[in-house]
DSSP file (Angstrom, degrees, kcal/mol; ACC not computed):
  #  RESIDUE AA STRUCTURE BP1 BP2  ACC     N-H-->O    O-->H-N    N-H-->O    O-->H-N    TCO  KAPPA ALPHA  PHI   PSI    X-CA   Y-CA   Z-CA
    1    1 A M     >        0   0    0      0, 0.0     4,-2.2     0, 0.0     5,-0.2   0.000 360.0 360.0 360.0 -48.9  -35.7   55.9    6.0
    2    2 A L  H  >  +     0   0    0      1,-0.2     4,-2.5     2,-0.2     5,-0.2   0.874 360.0  54.3 -64.6 -35.8  -33.5   53.6    8.0
    3    3 A Y  H  > S+     0   0    0      2,-0.2     4,-2.2     1,-0.2    -1,-0.2   0.915 108.9  47.8 -62.9 -42.4  -33.0   51.4    5.0
    4    4 A T  H  > S+     0   0    0      2,-0.2     4,-2.4     1,-0.2    -2,-0.2   0.909 112.3  48.9 -65.5 -43.1  -31.8   54.3    2.9
    5    5 A L  H  X S+     0   0    0     -4,-2.2     4,-2.2     1,-0.2    -1,-0.2   0.886 110.4  52.0 -62.6 -39.1  -29.4   55.4    5.7
    6    6 A G  H  X S+     0   0    0     -4,-2.5     4,-2.0     1,-0.2    -2,-0.2   0.901 110.4  47.6 -64.1 -41.5  -28.1   51.9    6.0
    7    7 A N  H  X S+     0   0    0     -4,-2.2     4,-1.9     2,-0.2    -2,-0.2   0.893 111.1  50.6 -68.6 -38.1  -27.5   51.7    2.3
    8    8 A L  H  X S+     0   0    0     -4,-2.4     4,-1.7     1,-0.2    -2,-0.2   0.896 111.8  47.2 -66.0 -39.0  -25.7   55.0    2.1
    9    9 A S  H  X S+     0   0    0     -4,-2.2     4,-2.3     1,-0.2    -1,-0.2   0.870 109.2  56.0 -69.0 -34.2  -23.5   54.1    5.0
   10   10 A M  H  X S+     0   0    0     -4,-2.0     4,-2.4     2,-0.2    -2,-0.2   0.882 104.2  52.8 -64.3 -37.8  -22.8   50.7    3.3
   11   11 A I  H  X S+     0   0    0     -4,-1.9     4,-1.5     2,-0.2    -1,-0.2   0.928 110.2  47.6 -63.0 -44.4  -21.6   52.5    0.2
   12   12 A A  H  X S+     0   0    0     -4,-1.7     4,-1.3     1,-0.2    -2,-0.2   0.889 112.7  49.5 -64.1 -38.0  -19.1   54.6    2.2
   13   13 A L  H  X>S+     0   0    0     -4,-2.3     4,-3.3     1,-0.2     5,-0.7   0.865 105.4  57.4 -68.4 -35.7  -17.9   51.4    4.0
   14   14 A M  H  X5S+     0   0    0     -4,-2.4     4,-0.7     1,-0.2    -1,-0.2   0.861 106.5  49.8 -63.2 -34.6  -17.4   49.6    0.8
   15   15 A R  H  <5S+     0   0    0     -4,-1.5    -1,-0.2    -5,-0.2    -2,-0.2   0.851 121.3  32.6 -72.4 -32.1  -15.1   52.3   -0.4
   16   16 A T  H  <5S+     0   0    0     -4,-1.3    -2,-0.2    -5,-0.1    -3,-0.1   0.863 134.2  15.3 -93.7 -38.5  -13.0   52.2    2.7
   17   17 A S  H  <5S-     0   0    0     -4,-3.3     4,-0.3     1,-0.2    -3,-0.2   0.525 104.8 -97.8-122.9  -6.2  -13.0   48.7    4.0
   18   18 A G     X< -     0   0    0     -5,-0.7     4,-1.6    -4,-0.7    -1,-0.2  -0.221  36.8 -78.8 105.9 163.0  -14.2   46.3    1.4
   19   19 A F  H  > S+     0   0    0      2,-0.2     4,-2.4     1,-0.2     5,-0.2   0.899 119.4  51.0 -70.3 -45.0  -17.4   44.6    0.4
   20   20 A S  H  > S+     0   0    0      1,-0.2     4,-1.9     2,-0.2    -1,-0.2   0.908 113.9  44.0 -65.9 -41.9  -17.6   41.7    2.9
   21   21 A L  H  > S+     0   0    0     -4,-0.3     4,-2.9     2,-0.2     5,-0.3   0.898 112.3  54.1 -68.2 -38.7  -17.0   43.9    6.0
   22   22 A A  H  X S+     0   0    0     -4,-1.6     4,-2.5     2,-0.2    -2,-0.2   0.907 108.3  48.6 -62.2 -43.0  -19.4   46.5    4.7
   23   23 A I  H  X S+     0   0    0     -4,-2.4     4,-2.5     2,-0.2    -1,-0.2   0.935 113.8  46.7 -62.4 -46.3  -22.2   43.9    4.3
   24   24 A S  H  X S+     0   0    0     -4,-1.9     4,-2.1     2,-0.2     5,-0.2   0.930 113.8  47.1 -63.1 -47.0  -21.5   42.5    7.8
   25   25 A L  H  X S+     0   0    0     -4,-2.9     4,-2.5     1,-0.2    -1,-0.2   0.912 112.7  50.3 -61.0 -43.3  -21.4   46.0    9.4
   26   26 A S  H  X S+     0   0    0     -4,-2.5     4,-2.3    -5,-0.3    -2,-0.2   0.915 110.5  48.0 -63.4 -44.0  -24.6   47.0    7.6
   27   27 A S  H  X S+     0   0    0     -4,-2.5     4,-1.8     1,-0.2    -1,-0.2   0.873 114.2  45.9 -69.0 -35.0  -26.6   44.0    8.6
   28   28 A V  H  X S+     0   0    0     -4,-2.1     4,-2.5     2,-0.2    -1,-0.2   0.883 111.5  52.4 -72.9 -37.6  -25.6   44.2   12.3
   29   29 A A  H  X S+     0   0    0     -4,-2.5     4,-2.6    -5,-0.2    -2,-0.2   0.909 111.1  47.1 -63.4 -40.4  -26.3   48.0   12.4
   30   30 A Q  H  X S+     0   0    0     -4,-2.3     4,-2.6     2,-0.2     5,-0.2   0.871 109.8  54.3 -68.7 -35.4  -29.8   47.3   10.9
   31   31 A L  H  X S+     0   0    0     -4,-1.8     4,-2.1     2,-0.2    -2,-0.2   0.929 111.7  44.3 -60.3 -45.6  -30.3   44.5   13.5
   32   32 A I  H  X S+     0   0    0     -4,-2.5     4,-2.5     2,-0.2    -2,-0.2   0.932 114.5  48.7 -65.3 -45.1  -29.4   46.9   16.3
   33   33 A A  H  X S+     0   0    0     -4,-2.6     4,-2.3     2,-0.2    -2,-0.2   0.906 111.8  48.4 -63.6 -41.7  -31.6   49.7   14.9
   34   34 A I  H  X S+     0   0    0     -4,-2.6     4,-2.3     1,-0.2    -1,-0.2   0.914 113.9  46.5 -65.3 -42.9  -34.6   47.5   14.4
   35   35 A N  H  X S+     0   0    0     -4,-2.1     4,-2.4    -5,-0.2    -1,-0.2   0.876 110.8  52.7 -66.9 -36.5  -34.3   46.1   17.9
   36   36 A A  H  X S+     0   0    0     -4,-2.5     4,-2.9     2,-0.2     5,-0.3   0.921 111.3  46.4 -64.3 -43.5  -33.9   49.5   19.4
   37   37 A I  H  X>S+     0   0    0     -4,-2.3     4,-2.4     2,-0.2     5,-1.1   0.907 112.3  50.8 -64.3 -42.3  -37.0   50.8   17.6
   38   38 A A  H  X5S+     0   0    0     -4,-2.3     6,-2.3    -5,-0.2     4,-0.5   0.917 117.1  39.7 -64.1 -41.6  -39.0   47.7   18.7
   39   39 A V  H  X5S+     0   0    0     -4,-2.4     4,-0.5     4,-0.2    -2,-0.2   0.929 124.1  36.4 -73.9 -45.0  -37.9   48.1   22.3
   40   40 A L  H  <5S+     0   0    0     -4,-2.9    -3,-0.2    -5,-0.2    -2,-0.2   0.865 129.4  27.7 -81.0 -37.2  -38.2   51.9   22.6
   41   41 A V  H  <5S+     0   0    0     -4,-2.4    -3,-0.2    -5,-0.3    -2,-0.1   0.880 130.9  31.1 -93.5 -43.3  -41.2   52.7   20.4
   42   42 A F  H  <<S-     0   0    0     -5,-1.1    -3,-0.2    -4,-0.5    -2,-0.1   0.346  98.2-122.8-102.0   6.9  -43.3   49.5   20.6
   43   43 A D     <  +     0   0    0     -4,-0.5    -4,-0.2    -6,-0.2    -3,-0.1   0.826  51.5 164.8  55.8  36.0  -42.5   48.4   24.1
   44   44 A E        -     0   0    0     -6,-2.3     2,-0.4    -7,-0.1    -1,-0.2  -0.452  29.6-137.9 -76.2 156.4  -41.3   45.0   22.9
   45   45 A R        -     0   0    0     -2,-0.1     2,-0.5     0, 0.0    -6,-0.0  -0.965  11.1-132.0-116.9 132.8  -39.2   42.8   25.2
   46   46 A L        -     0   0    0     -2,-0.4     2,-0.1     4,-0.1   -11,-0.0  -0.715  20.0-140.7 -83.7 127.5  -36.1   40.9   24.0
   47   47 A G     >  -     0   0    0     -2,-0.5     4,-2.7     1,-0.1     5,-0.2  -0.316  30.9-100.9 -75.1 170.7  -36.1   37.3   25.0
   48   48 A W  H  > S+     0   0    0      1,-0.2     4,-2.3     2,-0.2     5,-0.2   0.839 123.3  55.0 -68.0 -30.9  -32.8   35.8   26.1
   49   49 A H  H  > S+     0   0    0      2,-0.2     4,-1.9     1,-0.2    -1,-0.2   0.929 111.5  44.1 -63.1 -44.0  -32.4   34.1   22.6
   50   50 A Q  H  > S+     0   0    0      2,-0.2     4,-2.3     1,-0.2    -2,-0.2   0.904 112.8  51.2 -68.7 -40.8  -32.8   37.4   20.9
   51   51 A A  H  X S+     0   0    0     -4,-2.7     4,-2.5     1,-0.2    -1,-0.2   0.912 110.3  49.3 -62.9 -41.7  -30.5   39.2   23.3
   52   52 A V  H  X S+     0   0    0     -4,-2.3     4,-2.7     1,-0.2    -1,-0.2   0.888 109.3  53.5 -65.0 -37.9  -27.8   36.6   22.8
   53   53 A G  H  X S+     0   0    0     -4,-1.9     4,-2.1     2,-0.2    -2,-0.2   0.910 110.0  46.5 -63.5 -42.1  -28.2   36.9   19.0
   54   54 A V  H  X S+     0   0    0     -4,-2.3     4,-2.4     2,-0.2    -2,-0.2   0.939 113.4  48.7 -64.4 -45.5  -27.7   40.7   19.2
   55   55 A V  H  X S+     0   0    0     -4,-2.5     4,-2.5     1,-0.2    -2,-0.2   0.907 112.3  48.5 -62.0 -41.9  -24.7   40.3   21.4
   56   56 A L  H  X S+     0   0    0     -4,-2.7     4,-2.4     2,-0.2    -1,-0.2   0.861 109.9  52.6 -66.1 -35.0  -23.2   37.7   19.1
   57   57 A G  H  X S+     0   0    0     -4,-2.1     4,-2.0     2,-0.2    -2,-0.2   0.927 111.8  45.1 -64.3 -44.9  -23.8   39.8   16.1
   58   58 A I  H  X S+     0   0    0     -4,-2.4     4,-2.2     1,-0.2    -2,-0.2   0.900 113.9  49.8 -64.6 -41.4  -22.0   42.7   17.7
   59   59 A A  H  X S+     0   0    0     -4,-2.5     4,-2.4    -5,-0.2    -2,-0.2   0.901 109.4  51.8 -65.9 -40.0  -19.1   40.5   18.9
   60   60 A S  H  X S+     0   0    0     -4,-2.4     4,-1.8     1,-0.2    -2,-0.2   0.917 112.4  44.1 -64.2 -44.1  -18.7   38.9   15.4
   61   61 A V  H  X S+     0   0    0     -4,-2.0     4,-2.3     2,-0.2    -1,-0.2   0.877 111.5  54.5 -70.0 -35.9  -18.4   42.3   13.7
   62   62 A T  H  X S+     0   0    0     -4,-2.2     4,-2.5     1,-0.2     5,-0.2   0.920 108.9  48.3 -62.2 -42.2  -16.1   43.6   16.4
   63   63 A L  H  X S+     0   0    0     -4,-2.4     4,-2.5     1,-0.2    -1,-0.2   0.865 110.7  51.5 -64.7 -35.3  -13.8   40.6   15.8
   64   64 A M  H  < S+     0   0    0     -4,-1.8    -1,-0.2     2,-0.2    -2,-0.2   0.895 111.5  46.7 -68.3 -39.1  -13.9   41.2   12.0
   65   65 A V  H  < S+     0   0    0     -4,-2.3    -2,-0.2     2,-0.2    -1,-0.2   0.902 116.5  44.1 -70.2 -40.9  -13.0   44.9   12.5
   66   66 A I  H  <        0   0    0     -4,-2.5    -2,-0.2     1,-0.2    -1,-0.2   0.922 360.0 360.0 -68.3 -42.6  -10.1   44.1   14.9
   67   67 A G     <        0   0    0     -4,-2.5    -1,-0.2    -5,-0.2    -2,-0.2   0.468 360.0 360.0 -82.7 360.0   -8.7   41.2   12.9
C-alpha cells in the first residue's frame, strides 16, 4: 500500500518538478514512512546512526527543493 502511494505521488512530482527531484523526494518520503512504522507499530528504536541518516536525508531534499 505504501509503495503504491509512493509511486503515485512520484508520478505527480515528476510532472511538476522533474525526474531527479521526484526520485529524491520519493525515496526520502519512503525512508520516513518506513521508520515511522517501525517505531510506532513495532516498537523499534532508532540508533544515533539511523537518526542522523534520516535527518541528513530530510536536509538534503530540503536543500534541493530550496535551491
